C-alpha positions, 0 to 999 in steps of 0.5 A, a space after each residue: 332643387 327648389 325655387 328658381 333651381 335655388 337648393 332646398 336647404 337640408 333641415 328645411 323650416 315648416 313656414 316662413 315668418 311674416 317679415 319684420 317690416 312687412 309694408 317696406 318689404 311688400 308694400 313700399 309704394 302703396 299709400 301709406 294708409 293702404 299700405 298700413 292695413 295691408 300690412 295687417 294680412 300677411 301670414 307665415 308662408 308653407 316653405 313647401 311653395 319654394 321647395 316641392 317640385 312640381 310635376 305639372 304647371 300651368 304656363 307649360 301649356 297655357 299662354 302666360 305673361 310674367 310682371 317683373 316687380 323692378 322695385 320688388 324688395 320680397 323677390 329680386 329682379 334677378 329671381 323674377 328673370 328666371 320665372 319670368 323666362 317661362 312666360 310667353 310675355 315679359 313686362 316690367 313696372 317700376 314698382 314695389 311687390 304689390 303693383 296692384 296698390 302701389 301701380 293700379 292704373 299701370 297694371 290694369 292695362 297690361 291684359 288688354 296690352 298682352 292681348 294685343 301683343 299675342 293677337 
């Protein structure tokens, strides 16, 4: 099994290509000039990040928080929920895959909120 319990394809590709429309996929809620600049930077991603088995993961021993991006076009909310179940705290942002660009103030407020919830 690979990422989030999904079966690993029998003949996996070495790299996942950059999507044809990275703005829609990753930066749909960001201001257009920033999204256009960011869309120049993605590179193909190794599929090993989806299929390699972890032998150790920080979330086993380090308190962690997961932010579900509800309008994410790259990683559906249901897949994020599977990942979020590993965390001690889960927060939701009504935004896309890159809340650091589209919802910076809301995202920046989360660490303090998470610290208060675990204190």
